[in-house]
GUDREN-942327 format. One line per 4 residues: number of its first residue (from 1); their letters; for each residue x, y, z of N, C-alpha, C, CB. Coordinates in steps of 0.2 Angstrom, whole numbers, plus 5000, padded with zeros to 4 digits. Glycine has a CB too. Example, Ala and Ser with C-alpha at 12.3 -4.5 7.8 and 13.67 -1.06 7.14 Angstrom:
2
1> as> 5066:4972:5039:5062:4978:5039:5066:4984:5039:5057:4978:5045  5064:4989:5035:5068:4995:5036:5064:5000:5039:5070:4997:5029
//
This chain:
98
1> xxxx> 4694:4818:5032:4690:4823:5027:4685:4826:5031:4687:4818:5021  4683:4832:5029:4678:4835:5034:4679:4842:5034:4677:4832:5042  4675:4845:5038:4676:4853:5039:4681:4853:5044:4668:4858:5042  4685:4860:5042:4690:4862:5048:4688:4868:5051:4697:4862:5045
5> xxxx> 4688:4867:5057:4686:4874:5062:4692:4876:5063:4681:4872:5069  4692:4883:5061:4698:4888:5062:4697:4894:5064:4702:4889:5056  4690:4896:5065:4687:4902:5068:4684:4901:5075:4681:4905:5062  4685:4905:5079:4682:4906:5086:4678:4912:5087:4687:4906:5090
9> xxxx> 4672:4910:5087:4667:4917:5088:4663:4915:5094:4661:4919:5080  4663:4920:5099:4660:4918:5106:4660:4912:5109:4655:4919:5106  4666:4909:5108:4666:4903:5112:4665:4896:5108:4662:4903:5117  4663:4898:5101:4660:4893:5096:4664:4892:5090:4653:4894:5094
13> xxxx> 4667:4886:5090:4671:4884:5083:4668:4884:5077:4673:4878:5083  4670:4887:5072:4666:4888:5065:4671:4886:5059:4664:4896:5065  4668:4883:5055:4672:4879:5049:4668:4884:5044:4671:4870:5049  4674:4886:5039:4672:4889:5032:4675:4884:5026:4676:4898:5031
17> xxxx> 4679:4880:5028:4683:4876:5023:4682:4868:5023:4691:4877:5024  4681:4865:5018:4682:4857:5018:4688:4854:5016:4678:4854:5013  4691:4850:5020:4697:4848:5019:4699:4841:5020:4701:4853:5023  4703:4838:5017:4706:4831:5017:4713:4830:5018:4704:4827:5012
21> xxxx> 4715:4825:5021:4722:4824:5022:4724:4817:5022:4723:4827:5028  4731:4816:5022:4734:4809:5022:4738:4809:5029:4739:4808:5016  4739:4804:5032:4743:4804:5038:4750:4803:5035:4741:4798:5043  4754:4807:5037:4762:4806:5037:4765:4803:5043:4765:4812:5035
25> xxxx> 4765:4797:5043:4768:4793:5049:4775:4794:5051:4768:4785:5048  4779:4794:5046:4786:4796:5046:4787:4802:5051:4788:4799:5039  4784:4807:5048:4786:4815:5053:4779:4816:5057:4786:4822:5047  4775:4811:5058:4769:4812:5063:4765:4818:5062:4772:4813:5070
29> xxxx> 4763:4818:5055:4760:4825:5054:4755:4823:5048:4766:4830:5051  4750:4827:5048:4744:4827:5043:4747:4832:5036:4735:4831:5047  4746:4828:5030:4748:4832:5024:4741:4833:5021:4753:4828:5019  4740:4840:5019:4733:4842:5015:4733:4839:5009:4733:4850:5014
33> xxxx> 4729:4837:5006:4726:4833:5000:4722:4838:4996:4722:4826:5002  4718:4840:5000:4712:4845:4996:4709:4849:5001:4706:4840:4993  4708:4856:4999:4705:4861:5003:4701:4865:4999:4710:4865:5006  4695:4868:5000:4690:4871:4997:4686:4874:5001:4688:4868:4993
37> xxxx> 4684:4881:4999:4679:4884:5004:4672:4881:5003:4677:4893:5002  4668:4880:5008:4662:4877:5009:4657:4882:5006:4660:4873:5015  4654:4881:5002:4648:4885:4998:4641:4884:5000:4648:4883:4990  4637:4889:5000:4631:4888:5003:4627:4884:4998:4627:4895:5005
41> xxxx> 4623:4879:5000:4620:4874:4996:4612:4874:4998:4625:4865:4998  4610:4878:5002:4604:4877:5004:4601:4883:5008:4604:4871:5008  4596:4885:5008:4593:4891:5012:4592:4890:5019:4586:4893:5010  4596:4886:5022:4596:4883:5029:4604:4886:5031:4596:4874:5029
45> xxxx> 4607:4888:5027:4615:4889:5030:4616:4898:5029:4621:4884:5025  4620:4899:5034:4621:4907:5034:4626:4908:5029:4624:4911:5042  4625:4914:5026:4630:4915:5020:4637:4918:5023:4627:4921:5014  4637:4921:5029:4643:4923:5032:4647:4918:5036:4641:4928:5035
49> xxxx> 4644:4914:5041:4647:4909:5045:4642:4902:5044:4647:4911:5052  4645:4898:5039:4641:4893:5037:4639:4887:5040:4644:4890:5031  4645:4885:5043:4644:4879:5048:4648:4878:5055:4646:4873:5044  4644:4874:5060:4647:4874:5066:4653:4870:5066:4644:4871:5069
53> xxxx> 4655:4867:5060:4662:4862:5059:4660:4855:5060:4668:4864:5065  4655:4852:5063:4654:4845:5064:4651:4843:5057:4649:4844:5070  4654:4837:5054:4652:4834:5049:4653:4826:5049:4656:4836:5044  4649:4823:5044:4650:4815:5043:4649:4814:5037:4646:4811:5047
57> xxxx> 4652:4809:5034:4653:4808:5027:4652:4799:5026:4661:4810:5024  4646:4798:5021:4645:4791:5022:4645:4789:5014:4639:4790:5027  4647:4784:5012:4647:4781:5006:4641:4776:5005:4653:4779:5004  4637:4778:5000:4630:4773:5000:4632:4768:4994:4622:4777:4999
61> xxxx> 4635:4763:4996:4637:4758:4990:4631:4755:4987:4640:4751:4992  4625:4755:4989:4619:4753:4986:4616:4757:4980:4614:4754:4990  4617:4764:4982:4614:4769:4978:4620:4773:4973:4610:4774:4982  4626:4771:4975:4632:4774:4971:4632:4781:4973:4631:4772:4964
65> xxxx> 4631:4784:4979:4632:4791:4980:4636:4792:4987:4625:4793:4981  4637:4798:4988:4641:4800:4995:4636:4804:4999:4647:4804:4993  4635:4804:5004:4630:4807:5009:4635:4810:5013:4624:4803:5012  4634:4818:5014:4637:4821:5019:4633:4826:5024:4643:4826:5015
69> xxxx> 4633:4824:5029:4629:4827:5034:4633:4834:5037:4626:4821:5040  4631:4839:5038:4635:4845:5041:4630:4849:5046:4637:4849:5035  4633:4851:5051:4629:4855:5056:4630:4862:5054:4632:4854:5063  4625:4865:5051:4624:4871:5049:4622:4877:5054:4619:4871:5044
73> xxxx> 4624:4883:5053:4622:4888:5058:4615:4891:5054:4628:4894:5059  4610:4891:5058:4602:4893:5055:4603:4901:5054:4596:4891:5061  4600:4902:5048:4600:4910:5046:4595:4913:5050:4599:4912:5038  4589:4909:5050:4584:4913:5052:4582:4914:5060:4579:4909:5050
77> xxxx> 4585:4909:5064:4584:4910:5071:4591:4911:5074:4581:4904:5075  4596:4912:5072:4602:4913:5075:4602:4920:5074:4607:4908:5073  4602:4925:5079:4604:4932:5079:4611:4933:5080:4600:4936:5084  4614:4929:5083:4622:4930:5085:4625:4923:5086:4622:4934:5092
81> xxxx> 4630:4923:5082:4634:4917:5082:4638:4917:5089:4639:4916:5076  4637:4911:5092:4641:4909:5098:4638:4904:5101:4641:4915:5102  4642:4902:5106:4641:4895:5109:4633:4894:5112:4645:4894:5116  4631:4899:5114:4625:4898:5118:4619:4903:5116:4626:4900:5126
85> xxxx> 4622:4906:5109:4616:4910:5106:4614:4908:5099:4619:4917:5105  4617:4904:5096:4615:4901:5088:4610:4895:5089:4622:4899:5084  4606:4894:5084:4603:4888:5083:4607:4884:5077:4595:4889:5081  4608:4878:5077:4611:4874:5072:4606:4869:5069:4616:4870:5075
89> xxxx> 4607:4867:5063:4603:4862:5060:4607:4857:5056:4598:4866:5056  4605:4851:5056:4609:4845:5053:4606:4845:5046:4609:4837:5057  4610:4845:5041:4608:4846:5034:4612:4840:5030:4609:4853:5031  4608:4837:5026:4610:4831:5022:4612:4833:5016:4604:4826:5021
93> xxxx> 4618:4833:5013:4619:4834:5005:4620:4827:5002:4624:4839:5003  4619:4827:4995:4620:4821:4992:4624:4823:4985:4613:4818:4991  4629:4817:4984:4632:4818:4978:4632:4811:4974:4640:4821:4980  4629:4812:4969:4628:4805:4965:4635:4803:4960:4621:4805:4959
97> xx> 4636:4797:4959:4642:4796:4955:4639:4793:4948:4647:4792:4958  4642:4793:4944:4639:4791:4936:4639:4784:4936:4643:4793:4928
//
């Protein structure tokens, strides 16, 4: 489960979709369970190329929430998306459960 890097811009892998899979052991393949476009949720994410593609998901049992860390491409300091030209930020998104 996480961001899927499917775009390459100036040597940099970029993700626009959040996806989850199950492992099909019989056919040695991944089967898509869920796929959606990642939406801009903060002013620290670019609107055209949102994320560098790295993410981490943690369930916080004590507070009944999911924490999603993503590496976004900074809209203010990145003049050009690319391996040596962009500025990345780590952003924490939180989803509460009832």
